[in-house]
N, C-alpha and C positions, 0 to 999 in steps of 0.2 A: 880800424876801417874794414868793413866786410868786402870780400872780393867775389867775383864770379866763380873762381876756382873753388872757393869754399862752398858756395851755393851749389855748384855742380856735385861736389862730394856728398853733401847732405841729400840732394835729390836722388842721385843714383844709388846710394846705399839703401834708401827706402824702396826705390823702384825695383832694384834687382835683388833685394833681400839680404845684403851682406856687404862688409867692407872689402872682402877679396873680389867679389863680383864687380863692385864699383871701380876698384883699382884696375881690373882688366878692361873694363869699358873705357876708362879715361887714360889708358896706356901709362899707368904709373904704378907705384908700389902700395901695398896695404898700409904701410907705416905712414906714407905721405897722405893717404886719405884720412887716417886716424888723426894726424896732426892738423889737417884743415878743419875737421869737425871740432877738435879740442880748442882750436883758436877761436871759433865762433862761440863755443860754450864759455870760454874765459872772457870773451868780449862782453857778453851779456850776463855773466855770472849765474848761469843756469844750465843743468844738464839737458841735452837734447835726446839722448838715448838711455834706456834703462840697462845699465851694464851688469845687472845681477842676473840677466837672462842670457842664454846662449844665442838666441836670435837677435837681430838688430831691431828692437822695438822702440818706437818713439815715446817720449814722455808727452805730457799735455802741451808743454811749451814747444817740444819738438814737432808736434803736429802742426802748430801754428807756423813754425819756421819752415817746415816742408812746403806748406801751401804758399807761403811767401816766396820761397826759392823757385817753386814751379812757375808762379806768375812772372817773376822777374826774368827767369831764363827764357820763357816764351816771348816776352817783350823784347829781350835782347836779340833773340834769333830773328824775330819779325823785323826789327830795325835793320839788322845786318842785311837780310834778304831784300828789303825795300830800297836801301840806299847804296848798296854795293852793286857794281855792274856785274853782268854775267861773266865777264872775262876775269874779274878779280875776286869773285866770291869763292871762299875756301870753306869746305865742309866735307865730312865723311857721310855718305848716304848708304844705308844698308837696305838692299833690295832683295826680297825673297821671291823666288819663282819656282814653279813646278817643272818637272823633267821635260815636258813637251816644249815649253817656252825655251828652256835652256838649249835644247837640241835643234831649235829652228831660228827664231828671230832675236834671241837675247844679244848676240854679237852686234846686230844692227842698232839695237836700243842703246847699248853701252857706247858705241861709236857716236851716236847722235847726242847723247848726254855730254860726252867729252868734247865734242865740237862746239856745243853751246856754252858749257861750263868747264873750261880747261883745267881749273884748279879744284874742282869737286872730285873727290875720290869715291868711286863706286865699289862697294863691298857686296858682291852677289852671294846669295845662299840658295842652294837648291834642295828642296825638301818636299814632302807630301803636303797636301793642302791643310790637313788638320794640324800638322806640326807648325806650318807657317802661321796659321791663325793663332796658335798659342804663343808663338814668338812675337807676333804683333801685339798681342795683349800684354806681354811681359816687357814690351819696349826693347826687344832684342833685334828688331828690324824696324825700319821707318815706313816701308811700303811693301806690299806683296802683290804679285800678279798671279792669279789663280782662277779656277772655275768659280763662278759666283753662286755658290751653293749654301752659304751660311747666312741666314737671315738674322743679323745681329745689329741692334741699334747703336752699339758702341763703335761701329765702323761707318766710314764714308766710302761709297763704292762708285767707280766710274767704269762703264762698259768700254772695253778696248777692242774687242773683236769676238769672233766665234770660230770654233773648230768643228769640222764635220768628221764624225766617226762612222765607219761602216763595219759590218761583220766580215772577217777575212779568214781564210784557211790556206793550207798548202794545196796547190793545184792537184786535183784528182782525189783529194781526201773524201769527197762526197760523191765520187763517181761523176756522172753527168748532171747531177742535181745542182742547180745554181740558184734556184728560187725556193725560198722557204717562208712559211709563216712563223712568226716569232715563237709560237707555242711548240713548233717542231724542234726548236733549239734544245729543249730538255732531253732529247734523245741522243745528244752528243756531249762530249766533254767541252765545257766552256772555260776559256782562259780569261780571268777577270782581274781587275784591280780591287784592292781591299778598300774598306770604308775610310781609311786615312786619306785616300786619293779623292779629290773633288770629282773627277770623272767617274771613278768607281762608285762613289756615293750617289751621284746623279743617276747612273744607269741601273744600279741595284734598286733604287726607288722606282724608277720607270718600269723595270721589268715586273716588280710587284704590282704596280698600278694596273698593268694589263693582264695580270693573273699568271705570270710565268714564274715558276719556282724551280730554279735549276737544282738538280740533284747531284750531278757530277761536275765538280768545278776544281780548277787549279788556280790558286790565287797568288799574285805577285804584286809588289809595290812598285815595280820597275817597268816602264814602258819598253825599254830596250830588251829586257828579259822576255816580255810578252811577245815582242816581235820575233825574237829568236826561237821561242817555243812554238809559235805559230808556223814559222818557216820550216821547222823540223817535223811538223805534222802531229803535234801533241794535242791539237784541238782547234776550236773556233774562238776567235777573239774579236773584240771591237777595237779597231785601230784607226789612227788619223789617215784619211784618204789622200789628201793632197800631197803631203810630204813623202808618202810611201808609193806615189804613182810610178816612180822608176822601178820599184821592186815588183809592182803588178805587171808593168810592161815587159820586164825581163823574165817573167814566169816564176819568180820566187814566191809570190803571194797571189791569191785569187780573191777578188772582191765578190761577195755574195749579195743577191737581192733578197732582202728580208722585209716582210711587211708585218706590222707597220715599221717604218724606218725609225732609226734612233733619232731622238731630238738632238739638235746641235748643242754643243757645249759653249755657254757664254763665259768669256773670260773678262775679269774686271781688275782694275788697279784699285787696291783697297788700303786705306790708312785709318788710324784711330781718329774718331770724331773730336776728341778732346786735345789733340795735338796738331792744330792747324799749321801749315807751312806752305808758303808760296813756292818754295823750291820743290817740295814733294808734289804739289799740284802741277807744276810745270813738267816734271818728269812723268807724271801720269798722262799728261797731254801728249808728250812725246811717245809714250807707249801706245796710245790710241792711234797715233799717226804711223807707227812702224809695225804694229801687230800684223803678222803674216805667217800662217802655219803651212804655207805652200811649198817650202823647200827646207832641206836639212842644212844646218850650219851656214846661215846666210851671212855673207861678208858685209861689214859695215861700209 
């Protein structure tokens, strides 16, 4: 008799590209994964993987079994989510977020999820947008919350909120000049995020669209690092206005008026289109309700 544990072993070996990776995902040993796969092969008298190769490559019958495992596991998860109450539902959910969400409203979101689903374990991962996109495609996370800059039909996207960024510098860095046209920015060192960042990608595209090609730039993948560099007077950077309002008020940062103004960054909760889940959809709705970039490290 075939079990869901055996189906999970087959599915995750294929999805993650190896027996060791599947073992890590399922919190067991590589030998246990091999045993489960071998049990299914013995049950049906046919190999599922070509063991003459180093990589875990499916045989023709293995391809059929993988598709069957995928379908049955999706049906199992849907049934569990439909018939179990929120209070008794048990599952691990891996949520990927970018740095700005992690340093503002992520604590509120986690608290809201735990309040509604007390037995659901949240596994957050903080990374750049491009890395989170790749993790989502590889089924290493279930949901990502990041700037909505990737137009990919493999994803389902729900807008959760927007973040306003403005150009900032150390007070006095530009003398008395507080108003600039965007084209004047090229005369200064710009502190920017790289194209692995959704915000960095959005604003590099936007600057090119208005004909601004920065020559003197210092690039970082970290928002916190950019804040520190800006406070130290290293250059001008685009930073989130609302959560840094106390630093502006205390004189650590100065917000500049630059025309045209930067477009707002749209943040979305994104999941794979081929992996529907009522629980993931509900968490995306909670993200929509709790998204707030107005304060650092918001308590739940």
